[in-house]
C-alpha positions as a Python dict, from the first residue, in 0.01 Angstrom:
ca = {
    (1, 'M'): (0, 0, 0),
    (2, 'P'): (165, 329, -103),
    (3, 'R'): (198, 580, 176),
    (4, 'I'): (134, 951, 152),
    (5, 'A'): (495, 1060, 197),
    (6, 'N'): (441, 1421, 296),
    (7, 'P'): (74, 1514, 331),
    (8, 'T'): (154, 1883, 362),
    (9, 'E'): (300, 1891, 9),
    (10, 'T'): (46, 1662, -159),
    (11, 'P'): (-323, 1749, -195),
    (12, 'V'): (-505, 1484, 9),
    (13, 'K'): (-848, 1626, 80),
    (14, 'K'): (-1134, 1411, -52),
    (15, 'R'): (-901, 1116, -124),
    (16, 'R'): (-1019, 775, -9),
    (17, 'V'): (-758, 625, 219),
    (18, 'S'): (-702, 314, 429),
    (19, 'F'): (-538, 261, 766),
    (20, 'R'): (-533, 19, 1058),
    (21, 'I'): (-757, 72, 1361),
    (22, 'M'): (-450, 49, 1585),
    (23, 'D'): (-302, 353, 1406),
    (24, 'I'): (-592, 585, 1495),
    (25, 'Y'): (-485, 867, 1725),
    (26, 'I'): (-825, 1015, 1818),
    (27, 'P'): (-1071, 875, 1925),
    (28, 'D'): (-927, 586, 2121),
    (29, 'P'): (-914, 269, 1905),
    (30, 'A'): (-1121, 84, 2166),
    (31, 'T'): (-1402, 333, 2109),
    (32, 'I'): (-1390, 263, 1735),
    (33, 'L'): (-1410, -111, 1794),
    (34, 'I'): (-1708, -73, 2026),
    (35, 'N'): (-1886, 145, 1768),
    (36, 'L'): (-1816, -101, 1486),
    (37, 'H'): (-1855, -432, 1667),
    (38, 'G'): (-2005, -368, 2010),
    (39, 'H'): (-2320, -565, 1927),
    (40, 'D'): (-2144, -860, 1761),
    (41, 'I'): (-2212, -1197, 1925),
    (42, 'L'): (-1908, -1401, 2029),
    (43, 'Q'): (-1909, -1768, 2119),
    (44, 'G'): (-1670, -1958, 2336),
    (45, 'Q'): (-1630, -2220, 2605),
    (46, 'V'): (-1668, -2147, 2975),
    (47, 'V'): (-1343, -2242, 3152),
    (48, 'D'): (-1414, -2100, 3498),
    (49, 'V'): (-1673, -1921, 3710),
    (50, 'S'): (-1595, -1642, 3955),
    (51, 'D'): (-1836, -1558, 4235),
    (52, 'N'): (-1738, -1282, 4475),
    (53, 'G'): (-2057, -1318, 4678),
    (54, 'T'): (-2227, -1030, 4503),
    (55, 'D'): (-2165, -1084, 4131),
    (56, 'V'): (-2105, -1394, 3921),
    (57, 'F'): (-1874, -1383, 3619),
    (58, 'M'): (-1781, -1647, 3364),
    (59, 'V'): (-1433, -1687, 3224),
    (60, 'V'): (-1468, -1781, 2857),
    (61, 'D'): (-1214, -1894, 2596),
    (62, 'V'): (-1301, -1737, 2261),
    (63, 'E'): (-1123, -1855, 1946),
    (64, 'G'): (-910, -1576, 1800),
    (65, 'I'): (-870, -1387, 2130),
    (66, 'D'): (-535, -1441, 2303),
    (67, 'Q'): (-665, -1441, 2659),
    (68, 'P'): (-990, -1553, 2819),
    (69, 'V'): (-1266, -1295, 2847),
    (70, 'I'): (-1462, -1232, 3166),
    (71, 'V'): (-1833, -1166, 3123),
    (72, 'P'): (-2110, -1112, 3381),
    (73, 'A'): (-2302, -1441, 3400),
    (74, 'G'): (-2633, -1263, 3344),
    (75, 'R'): (-2516, -1142, 3002),
    (76, 'I'): (-2436, -1491, 2869),
    (77, 'S'): (-2671, -1708, 2663),
    (78, 'E'): (-2622, -2079, 2608),
    (79, 'V'): (-2556, -2184, 2248),
    (80, 'E'): (-2813, -2426, 2116),
    (81, 'K'): (-2684, -2777, 2053),
    (82, 'G'): (-2590, -2826, 1690),
    (83, 'A'): (-2523, -2454, 1634),
    (84, 'N'): (-2188, -2369, 1480),
    (85, 'P'): (-1943, -2216, 1731),
}
């Protein structure tokens, strides 16, 4: 992908461009991901349950994510048998 070498010397307004989410300076890349994918449904396997006496959380392995995710138990739905993970 060719880079815009010196944007102050090259007219760039109205050009269509591409870039990685991790390269965004403002807003925070996490905000972008929530806006784009905050309602996506993930599936995984419960590997542990944490109960601190007040709240219950599930520790879930999700394929493609390097570390387990922790989700409030009340926000988790069971996947129907036979459904693709």
